[in-house]
C-alpha positions as CSV (number, residue, x, y, z in Angstrom):
1,X,-70.2,-240.1,64.8
2,X,-67.3,-238.7,66.8
3,X,-64.5,-238.7,64.2
4,X,-61.9,-237.8,66.8
5,X,-63.0,-240.6,69.1
6,X,-62.9,-242.9,66.1
7,X,-59.4,-241.9,65.3
8,X,-58.3,-242.3,68.9
9,X,-59.8,-245.8,69.0
10,X,-58.1,-246.7,65.7
11,X,-54.7,-245.6,66.9
12,X,-55.2,-247.5,70.2
13,X,-56.2,-250.6,68.3
14,X,-53.3,-250.7,65.9
15,X,-50.7,-250.1,68.6
16,X,-52.2,-252.8,70.8
17,X,-52.2,-255.2,67.9
18,X,-48.6,-254.3,67.1
19,X,-47.5,-255.0,70.6
20,X,-49.3,-258.4,70.6
21,X,-47.7,-259.3,67.3
22,X,-44.2,-258.2,68.4
23,X,-44.5,-260.0,71.7
24,X,-45.7,-263.2,70.1
25,X,-42.7,-263.1,67.7
26,X,-40.3,-262.5,70.6
27,X,-39.3,-259.0,69.4
28,X,-40.7,-257.5,72.6
29,X,-41.0,-259.2,76.0
30,X,-44.3,-260.0,77.5
31,X,-45.1,-257.8,80.5
32,X,-47.6,-255.9,82.6
33,X,-48.0,-253.0,80.2
34,X,-50.0,-249.8,80.7
35,X,-53.0,-248.9,78.6
36,X,-52.3,-247.3,75.2
37,X,-52.5,-243.5,75.4
38,X,-53.0,-241.3,72.3
39,X,-53.6,-237.6,72.1
40,X,-53.7,-234.8,69.6
41,X,-50.3,-232.9,69.6
42,X,-50.3,-229.2,70.0
43,X,-48.1,-228.8,66.9
44,X,-49.7,-230.3,63.8
45,X,-46.2,-230.7,62.4
46,X,-45.9,-233.7,64.8
47,X,-48.8,-235.5,63.0
48,X,-52.5,-235.7,63.7
49,X,-52.2,-238.1,66.7
50,X,-49.3,-238.9,69.0
51,X,-48.8,-242.0,71.1
52,X,-46.5,-242.3,74.2
53,X,-46.9,-246.0,74.6
54,X,-43.2,-246.8,73.9
55,X,-42.1,-244.5,76.7
56,X,-44.7,-245.8,79.1
57,X,-43.4,-249.3,78.4
58,X,-39.8,-248.6,79.0
59,X,-39.8,-249.5,82.7
60,X,-42.0,-252.6,82.6
61,X,-40.3,-254.0,79.5
62,X,-36.8,-252.8,80.6
63,X,-36.0,-251.5,77.1
64,X,-35.1,-248.1,75.7
65,X,-38.3,-246.4,74.5
66,X,-36.8,-245.6,71.1
67,X,-36.1,-249.3,70.5
68,X,-39.6,-250.2,71.6
69,X,-41.0,-247.7,69.2
70,X,-38.9,-249.1,66.3
71,X,-40.2,-252.6,67.0
72,X,-43.8,-251.4,67.2
73,X,-43.6,-249.5,63.9
74,X,-42.1,-252.6,62.2
75,X,-45.1,-254.6,63.5
76,X,-47.8,-252.0,62.8
77,X,-50.5,-252.8,60.2
78,X,-52.3,-249.6,59.0
79,X,-54.3,-251.4,56.4
80,X,-58.0,-250.8,56.9
81,X,-57.3,-248.0,59.5
82,X,-57.8,-244.3,59.1
83,X,-54.1,-243.6,59.1
84,X,-51.6,-243.2,56.2
85,X,-48.3,-243.2,58.0
86,X,-46.7,-243.4,61.4
87,X,-43.3,-242.0,62.3
88,X,-41.0,-242.1,65.3
89,X,-40.0,-238.8,66.9
90,X,-37.8,-237.9,69.8
91,X,-37.3,-240.5,72.6
92,X,-40.1,-242.7,71.2
93,X,-43.2,-240.8,70.2
94,X,-45.4,-242.5,67.6
95,X,-46.8,-239.8,65.4
96,X,-49.8,-240.8,63.2
97,X,-51.0,-239.0,60.1
98,X,-54.6,-239.3,59.1
99,X,-55.5,-240.7,55.7
100,X,-57.9,-239.4,53.1
101,X,-60.6,-241.8,54.1
102,X,-60.8,-240.2,57.5
103,X,-61.4,-236.7,56.0
104,X,-64.1,-238.1,53.7
105,X,-65.9,-240.0,56.5
106,X,-65.9,-236.8,58.6
107,X,-67.6,-234.8,55.9
108,X,-70.1,-237.5,55.1
109,X,-71.0,-237.9,58.7
110,X,-72.2,-234.3,58.7
111,X,-74.3,-234.9,55.6
112,X,-75.8,-238.1,57.1
113,X,-76.7,-236.6,60.5
114,X,-77.6,-233.1,59.5
115,X,-79.3,-231.2,62.4
116,X,-78.2,-234.0,64.7
117,X,-74.6,-233.8,63.9
118,X,-72.6,-233.5,67.1
119,X,-74.8,-235.7,69.2
120,X,-73.0,-238.5,71.0
121,X,-73.8,-241.3,73.4
122,X,-72.0,-241.2,76.7
123,X,-70.9,-244.6,78.1
124,X,-73.2,-244.2,81.1
125,X,-76.2,-242.1,80.3
126,X,-77.9,-240.5,83.3
127,X,-81.2,-239.0,84.2
128,X,-80.1,-235.5,85.0
129,X,-81.8,-232.4,86.4
130,X,-80.3,-229.0,85.9
131,X,-81.8,-226.4,88.2
132,X,-80.9,-222.8,87.4
133,X,-82.0,-219.2,87.9
134,X,-84.6,-220.1,90.6
135,X,-84.8,-216.3,91.3
136,X,-86.8,-215.1,94.2
137,X,-90.3,-214.3,92.9
138,X,-90.5,-211.2,95.1
139,X,-88.5,-209.0,92.6
140,X,-87.1,-208.7,89.1
141,X,-84.2,-210.9,87.8
142,X,-80.8,-209.4,88.0
143,X,-77.5,-209.9,86.0
144,X,-76.5,-213.0,88.1
145,X,-79.8,-214.6,87.0
146,X,-79.1,-213.5,83.4
147,X,-75.7,-215.2,83.4
148,X,-76.9,-218.3,85.3
149,X,-79.8,-218.6,82.9
150,X,-77.6,-219.0,79.9
151,X,-75.0,-221.2,81.6
152,X,-77.7,-223.5,82.9
153,X,-79.7,-223.7,79.7
154,X,-76.5,-224.3,77.6
155,X,-75.2,-226.9,80.1
156,X,-78.6,-228.7,79.9
157,X,-78.4,-228.7,76.1
158,X,-74.9,-230.2,75.9
159,X,-75.7,-232.8,78.5
160,X,-78.7,-233.8,76.4
161,X,-76.6,-233.9,73.2
162,X,-74.1,-236.1,75.0
163,X,-76.8,-238.7,75.4
164,X,-78.3,-237.9,78.9
165,X,-82.0,-237.6,79.8
166,X,-82.1,-234.0,81.0
167,X,-84.8,-232.0,82.8
168,X,-84.6,-228.2,83.2
169,X,-86.2,-227.0,86.5
170,X,-87.0,-223.7,88.1
171,X,-87.5,-223.7,91.9
172,X,-90.0,-221.1,93.0
173,X,-89.4,-219.9,96.6
174,X,-93.0,-219.1,97.3
175,X,-92.9,-219.9,101.0
176,X,-91.2,-218.6,104.1
177,X,-90.3,-215.1,105.4
178,X,-89.6,-213.6,102.0
179,X,-93.2,-214.1,101.0
180,X,-94.5,-212.4,104.2
181,X,-92.1,-209.6,103.6
182,X,-93.2,-209.3,100.0
183,X,-96.9,-209.2,100.8
184,X,-96.4,-206.6,103.6
185,X,-94.3,-204.5,101.1
186,X,-97.0,-204.5,98.5
187,X,-99.7,-203.9,101.2
188,X,-97.7,-200.9,102.5
189,X,-97.5,-199.3,99.0
190,X,-101.2,-200.1,98.4
191,X,-102.2,-198.2,101.5
192,X,-100.0,-195.3,100.5
193,X,-101.5,-195.1,97.1
194,X,-105.0,-195.2,98.5
195,X,-104.6,-193.0,101.5
196,X,-101.4,-191.0,100.8
197,X,-97.7,-191.4,101.4
198,X,-98.1,-190.4,105.1
199,X,-100.8,-192.9,105.8
200,X,-98.2,-195.6,106.8
201,X,-94.5,-195.7,107.7
202,X,-92.9,-197.9,105.0
203,X,-90.6,-200.3,106.9
204,X,-87.0,-199.9,105.7
205,X,-86.7,-203.7,105.7
206,X,-89.5,-204.1,103.2
207,X,-88.8,-204.4,99.4
208,X,-88.2,-200.9,98.0
209,X,-88.3,-201.5,94.2
210,X,-90.5,-199.9,91.7
211,X,-92.0,-203.3,90.9
212,X,-93.6,-203.3,94.3
213,X,-95.2,-199.9,93.5
214,X,-96.4,-201.2,90.2
215,X,-98.1,-204.2,91.8
216,X,-99.7,-202.0,94.4
217,X,-101.0,-199.7,91.5
218,X,-102.5,-202.8,89.8
219,X,-104.3,-203.7,93.0
220,X,-105.7,-200.2,93.3
221,X,-107.0,-200.5,89.7
222,X,-108.6,-203.8,90.4
223,X,-109.9,-203.4,93.9
224,X,-110.0,-199.7,94.5
225,X,-109.9,-199.1,98.3
226,X,-112.0,-202.2,99.1
227,X,-109.1,-204.2,100.5
228,X,-108.9,-201.8,103.4
229,X,-112.3,-203.1,104.5
230,X,-110.9,-206.6,104.9
231,X,-109.2,-208.1,107.9
232,X,-105.4,-208.0,107.8
233,X,-105.4,-211.7,107.2
234,X,-107.9,-211.5,104.4
235,X,-106.0,-208.6,102.8
236,X,-102.7,-210.4,103.1
237,X,-104.1,-213.5,101.4
238,X,-105.5,-211.4,98.5
239,X,-102.2,-209.4,98.0
240,X,-100.0,-212.5,98.2
241,X,-102.4,-214.4,95.9
242,X,-102.2,-211.7,93.3
243,X,-98.6,-210.5,93.6
244,X,-96.7,-213.8,93.5
245,X,-98.5,-215.2,90.5
246,X,-98.1,-211.9,88.7
247,X,-94.3,-211.9,89.4
248,X,-93.9,-215.6,88.5
249,X,-95.8,-215.0,85.2
250,X,-93.5,-212.1,84.5
251,X,-90.4,-214.1,85.1
252,X,-91.7,-216.9,82.8
253,X,-92.3,-214.3,80.0
254,X,-88.9,-212.8,80.5
255,X,-87.2,-216.2,80.4
256,X,-89.1,-217.2,77.3
257,X,-87.9,-214.0,75.7
258,X,-84.5,-215.1,76.7
259,X,-85.1,-218.4,74.9
260,X,-85.3,-220.4,78.1
261,X,-88.1,-223.0,78.5
262,X,-88.3,-225.0,81.6
263,X,-89.7,-228.5,81.8
264,X,-90.7,-228.1,85.5
265,X,-91.6,-225.1,87.6
266,X,-91.5,-226.5,91.1
267,X,-93.1,-224.6,94.0
268,X,-91.5,-224.7,97.5
269,X,-95.0,-224.3,99.0
270,X,-96.0,-227.8,97.8
271,X,-93.3,-229.3,100.1
272,X,-94.7,-227.6,103.1
273,X,-98.4,-228.1,102.2
274,X,-97.9,-231.8,101.6
275,X,-96.0,-232.3,104.9
276,X,-92.9,-233.4,102.9
277,X,-90.6,-231.0,104.8
278,X,-91.7,-232.4,108.1
279,X,-91.5,-236.0,106.8
280,X,-87.9,-235.4,105.6
281,X,-86.8,-233.9,108.9
282,X,-88.5,-236.7,110.8
283,X,-86.6,-239.2,108.6
284,X,-83.3,-237.5,109.5
285,X,-84.3,-237.8,113.2
286,X,-85.0,-241.5,112.8
287,X,-81.5,-241.9,111.4
288,X,-80.0,-240.3,114.5
289,X,-78.8,-237.3,112.4
290,X,-80.5,-234.6,114.6
291,X,-80.6,-233.4,118.1
292,X,-82.9,-230.9,120.0
293,X,-81.6,-228.1,122.2
294,X,-83.1,-226.9,125.4
295,X,-85.0,-224.1,123.7
296,X,-86.8,-226.6,121.4
297,X,-84.8,-226.0,118.3
298,X,-83.9,-229.0,116.1
299,X,-80.4,-229.2,114.7
300,X,-78.7,-231.4,112.0
301,X,-75.5,-233.1,113.1
302,X,-73.7,-231.7,110.1
303,X,-70.3,-232.0,111.7
304,X,-70.8,-235.8,111.8
305,X,-70.8,-235.8,108.0
306,X,-67.8,-233.6,107.5
307,X,-69.1,-230.0,107.8
308,X,-67.5,-227.4,110.1
309,X,-70.7,-226.7,112.1
310,X,-74.2,-228.0,112.8
311,X,-77.2,-226.4,111.2
312,X,-80.7,-225.5,112.5
313,X,-83.6,-227.4,110.8
314,X,-86.5,-226.2,113.0
315,X,-86.4,-223.1,115.0
316,X,-87.6,-222.9,118.6
317,X,-90.8,-221.3,117.4
318,X,-91.6,-224.5,115.4
319,X,-91.0,-223.1,112.0
320,X,-88.7,-225.0,109.6
321,X,-85.7,-223.2,108.2
322,X,-85.0,-222.6,104.5
323,X,-82.3,-225.2,104.8
324,X,-84.8,-227.8,105.9
325,X,-87.0,-227.0,102.9
326,X,-83.9,-227.2,100.7
327,X,-83.0,-230.7,102.0
328,X,-86.6,-231.8,101.4
329,X,-86.6,-230.4,97.9
330,X,-83.4,-232.3,97.0
331,X,-84.6,-235.4,98.7
332,X,-87.6,-235.1,96.4
333,X,-85.3,-234.9,93.3
334,X,-83.5,-238.1,94.2
335,X,-85.9,-240.2,96.2
336,X,-89.2,-239.4,94.6
337,X,-88.4,-238.4,91.0
338,X,-85.4,-240.7,90.5
339,X,-82.7,-238.4,89.2
340,X,-79.3,-240.0,89.0
341,X,-77.6,-236.6,89.1
342,X,-78.7,-233.1,90.1
343,X,-76.7,-230.1,88.9
344,X,-77.5,-226.7,90.4
345,X,-76.2,-223.4,89.1
346,X,-75.6,-221.1,92.0
347,X,-73.9,-217.8,92.6
348,X,-70.5,-217.9,94.2
349,X,-71.8,-216.3,97.4
350,X,-73.6,-219.6,98.1
351,X,-70.4,-221.6,98.3
352,X,-70.8,-222.2,102.0
353,X,-74.1,-223.9,101.4
354,X,-72.7,-226.6,99.1
355,X,-71.1,-228.9,101.6
356,X,-73.9,-228.7,104.2
357,X,-76.5,-229.7,101.7
358,X,-74.5,-232.6,100.4
359,X,-73.9,-233.7,104.0
360,X,-77.6,-233.6,104.7
361,X,-78.3,-235.8,101.7
362,X,-75.5,-238.1,102.8
363,X,-77.3,-238.4,106.1
364,X,-80.5,-239.5,104.3
365,X,-78.5,-242.1,102.4
366,X,-78.8,-240.4,99.1
367,X,-75.0,-239.9,98.4
368,X,-75.3,-236.2,98.0
369,X,-71.5,-235.8,98.0
370,X,-71.4,-237.5,94.6
371,X,-74.8,-237.2,93.0
372,X,-75.4,-233.5,93.8
373,X,-73.1,-231.1,91.8
374,X,-73.1,-227.4,92.3
375,X,-71.7,-225.1,89.6
376,X,-70.6,-221.9,91.3
377,X,-70.9,-218.9,89.1
378,X,-68.8,-215.8,89.6
379,X,-69.9,-212.2,89.3
380,X,-70.3,-210.4,86.0
381,X,-69.6,-206.7,85.5
382,X,-71.5,-204.8,82.8
383,X,-69.3,-202.4,81.0
384,X,-70.2,-199.6,78.6
385,X,-67.8,-196.9,77.3
386,X,-65.1,-198.4,79.5
387,X,-67.1,-197.8,82.7
388,X,-69.1,-200.1,84.9
389,X,-72.8,-200.0,84.4
390,X,-75.0,-200.7,87.4
391,X,-78.1,-198.7,86.6
392,X,-80.8,-198.9,83.8
393,X,-80.9,-195.9,81.5
394,X,-84.7,-196.3,81.4
395,X,-85.4,-196.5,85.2
396,X,-82.3,-195.3,86.9
397,X,-82.5,-198.4,89.0
398,X,-80.4,-201.6,89.2
399,X,-80.0,-203.2,85.8
400,X,-82.4,-206.1,85.4
401,X,-82.7,-208.9,82.8
402,X,-85.6,-207.0,81.2
403,X,-83.4,-203.8,81.0
404,X,-80.6,-205.8,79.4
405,X,-82.9,-207.4,76.7
406,X,-84.3,-203.9,75.9
407,X,-80.7,-202.7,75.4
408,X,-79.1,-205.5,73.3
409,X,-80.3,-208.4,71.2
410,X,-81.2,-211.7,73.0
411,X,-78.7,-213.6,70.8
412,X,-75.9,-211.2,71.9
413,X,-76.8,-211.6,75.6
414,X,-76.8,-215.4,75.4
415,X,-73.6,-215.7,73.4
416,X,-71.7,-213.2,75.6
417,X,-72.9,-214.7,78.9
418,X,-71.8,-218.2,77.7
419,X,-68.3,-217.0,76.6
420,X,-66.6,-217.7,79.9
421,X,-66.6,-220.7,82.2
422,X,-68.8,-220.3,85.3
423,X,-65.9,-220.2,87.8
424,X,-64.4,-217.1,86.1
425,X,-65.4,-213.6,86.6
426,X,-66.4,-211.8,83.4
427,X,-66.9,-208.4,82.0
428,X,-69.8,-208.0,79.6
429,X,-69.1,-205.2,77.1
430,X,-72.4,-203.8,76.1
431,X,-70.8,-201.7,73.3
432,X,-69.1,-204.8,71.8
433,X,-72.3,-206.9,72.0
434,X,-74.1,-204.6,69.5
435,X,-71.2,-204.0,67.1
436,X,-71.6,-205.1,63.5
437,X,-68.1,-206.1,62.7
438,X,-65.6,-208.9,63.2
439,X,-64.5,-207.6,66.6
440,X,-67.8,-208.9,67.9
441,X,-67.3,-212.7,68.2
442,X,-71.0,-213.4,67.7
443,X,-71.2,-211.3,64.5
444,X,-68.0,-213.0,63.3
445,X,-69.5,-216.5,63.7
446,X,-72.9,-215.5,62.3
447,X,-71.3,-213.8,59.3
448,X,-69.5,-217.0,58.5
449,X,-72.8,-218.8,58.3
450,X,-74.4,-216.0,56.2
451,X,-71.4,-216.0,53.9
452,X,-71.8,-219.7,53.2
453,X,-75.5,-219.2,52.5
454,X,-74.6,-216.4,50.0
455,X,-72.0,-218.6,48.3
456,X,-74.6,-221.4,47.9
457,X,-77.3,-219.0,46.7
458,X,-75.0,-217.5,44.1
459,X,-74.0,-220.9,42.8
460,X,-77.6,-222.0,42.5
461,X,-78.4,-218.8,40.6
462,X,-75.5,-219.6,38.2
463,X,-76.9,-223.1,37.6
464,X,-74.4,-225.0,39.6
465,X,-75.9,-228.2,40.9
466,X,-75.7,-228.7,44.7
467,X,-73.7,-231.8,45.7
468,X,-75.0,-234.6,47.9
469,X,-72.6,-235.0,50.8
470,X,-73.2,-238.8,50.9
471,X,-72.2,-239.4,47.3
472,X,-70.1,-236.5,46.0
473,X,-66.4,-237.3,45.2
474,X,-64.4,-235.9,48.1
475,X,-61.1,-237.5,47.1
476,X,-60.0,-234.1,45.6
477,X,-60.1,-232.4,49.0
478,X,-56.4,-232.9,49.7
479,X,-55.2,-229.3,50.2
480,X,-54.0,-228.1,53.6
481,X,-56.7,-225.4,54.0
482,X,-59.4,-227.9,53.1
483,X,-58.1,-230.5,55.5
484,X,-57.7,-228.0,58.3
485,X,-61.4,-227.0,57.9
486,X,-62.5,-230.6,57.9
487,X,-60.6,-231.3,61.1
488,X,-62.3,-228.3,62.7
489,X,-65.7,-229.5,61.6
490,X,-65.0,-233.0,62.9
491,X,-64.3,-231.6,66.4
492,X,-67.9,-230.7,67.2
493,X,-68.9,-234.0,68.8
494,X,-65.7,-234.1,70.8
495,X,-66.3,-230.5,72.0
496,X,-69.9,-231.3,73.0
497,X,-68.8,-234.4,74.9
498,X,-66.0,-232.5,76.7
499,X,-68.3,-229.5,77.5
500,X,-70.8,-232.0,79.1
501,X,-68.1,-233.9,81.0
502,X,-66.5,-230.7,82.3
503,X,-69.8,-228.9,82.9
504,X,-68.4,-226.0,80.7
505,X,-70.6,-225.0,77.8
506,X,-68.4,-222.0,77.1
507,X,-66.3,-224.4,75.1
508,X,-68.9,-224.1,72.4
509,X,-68.3,-220.3,72.0
510,X,-64.6,-220.9,71.6
511,X,-65.2,-223.7,69.1
512,X,-67.6,-221.6,67.1
513,X,-65.1,-218.7,66.8
514,X,-62.3,-221.1,65.8
515,X,-64.6,-222.8,63.2
516,X,-65.6,-219.4,61.7
517,X,-62.0,-218.4,61.6
518,X,-61.0,-221.6,59.8
519,X,-63.8,-221.2,57.3
520,X,-63.0,-217.6,56.5
521,X,-59.4,-218.7,55.9
522,X,-60.5,-221.5,53.6
523,X,-62.8,-219.1,51.8
524,X,-60.0,-216.7,51.1
525,X,-57.5,-219.4,50.2
526,X,-59.6,-221.7,48.0
527,X,-61.7,-220.7,45.0
528,X,-65.0,-222.5,45.4
529,X,-66.6,-221.9,42.0
530,X,-63.6,-223.0,39.9
531,X,-63.1,-224.5,36.5
532,X,-62.7,-228.1,37.8
533,X,-66.3,-229.4,38.2
534,X,-65.2,-232.2,40.6
535,X,-63.3,-229.8,42.8
536,X,-66.1,-227.2,42.7
537,X,-68.6,-229.9,43.9
538,X,-66.3,-231.1,46.6
539,X,-65.7,-227.6,47.9
540,X,-69.4,-226.8,47.8
541,X,-70.0,-230.0,49.8
542,X,-67.4,-228.7,52.4
543,X,-69.3,-225.4,52.6
544,X,-72.6,-227.2,53.2
545,X,-71.0,-229.2,55.9
546,X,-69.5,-226.1,57.5
547,X,-72.9,-224.3,57.3
548,X,-74.6,-227.2,59.1
549,X,-71.9,-227.4,61.8
550,X,-72.0,-223.7,62.5
551,X,-75.8,-223.8,62.7
552,X,-75.7,-226.7,65.1
553,X,-73.2,-225.1,67.3
554,X,-75.1,-221.8,67.5
555,X,-78.3,-223.7,68.1
556,X,-76.7,-225.4,71.2
557,X,-76.0,-221.9,72.6
558,X,-79.5,-220.8,71.7
559,X,-78.5,-218.4,69.1
560,X,-79.8,-217.9,65.5
561,X,-77.8,-218.7,62.4
562,X,-78.9,-216.0,59.9
563,X,-78.8,-216.6,56.2
564,X,-78.2,-212.9,55.4
565,X,-76.4,-210.1,57.3
């Protein structure tokens, strides 16, 4: 149940009915009226919902909006609705005040749905793929992957909770030049470890990281110097066959530690091995979307589909470009696996690739301009002691995801990386992430959950019976602090729906902090274990509802809701 959507629909219904009644009675002229618009006002003093219908109708009805509002109010029938009163304000605003029944239904919905509270059903459910991280398997994952991992995982979760069929996918770039470069890098370090540093000049263009040295050391332990007796081709096959799977397995372990589980790990190499890349490019040629230059290179007519320049698909040497493989990969998503929508989480430095890929899919007749969405993620700066942190204390090298998770709790990493919308740059304060006080937003939210658990535990120990949210008398919850908390609880389904629609899961962080703040305020203002048994039971029910809502919200972010702190 989305209590806010229910109230919006109710306000719309009673205003439409009032207009029809007034028009039939001749109090308002019939006309081509606009749809009824209702919204929550910024100032609660103006009611719970505000409607601008009277002002929208001023021109088509040729009447003063204030007069239209007066006629509408005279014709309004609030019986059976979730509203108590409606008042006219300013030039013709209709301000609705929610009735007690709405508050009670909102609390009972939480009791009825429990761990599923917050789930909604979008009007048009889609089969959606969210592809994220897809880090190059030739090296460790960096801070961009860390941020993209959380944003992609949380976005996939809110899309699923909004009623879509969602698949999480990791694209493994296990083909192309980077694989050759990777294998040669490991081979170079292997030779150096067997024969000495001077045995080979390590090409500056090869991968320089300690992870390459570690893989070479593992090969020495497993094969000794026997790989040197093989042909270069045989040695290359062994090294690539060992190194890539080892790195991919390490990435999978790190991502599981980060609480990310993928439905699909898709290998780029399968597209080449099956001939799907060639088939895709041939299909583009059949559609007249390519041309060949004198040197034998094949180009996509990207400019014919709105791009600023054409793109190479097959080089003069006969090798397909990464762009060609990317087109084939996305064709596979739409044409072969039947996704209605594909959402990729990319770094902002890939912005130039967005339009060209959409254009290529348009050329294939797959409507990439509308069905392929790219969420561009801005940079993140790691801060500690007021200074930028780029290096790991442990290794002295660039900070990796593994380093980060050795430094701070996984929950803190997930919560902080999801605290800003993807398109905004962010500073990640490592000191704040491990603080155990209310300045740390994650601690503040988790403490609210733990506080509720403590209240309930103490009441049980004192022999207070726990109320059933479906049957307890909630009519006594009429105080301002109680109602403000209920309204905040009722927002969760709306926040999830908006986070899904706007592709912005960071809304959940802001909602969680606001909910914790509202609960702490309620806790300080309202005595829960009081002398009035009915009021005590109702307030306990409100605590139980708040505990469930906080737990559900944190769960969406992939963060634990502790019972003690």
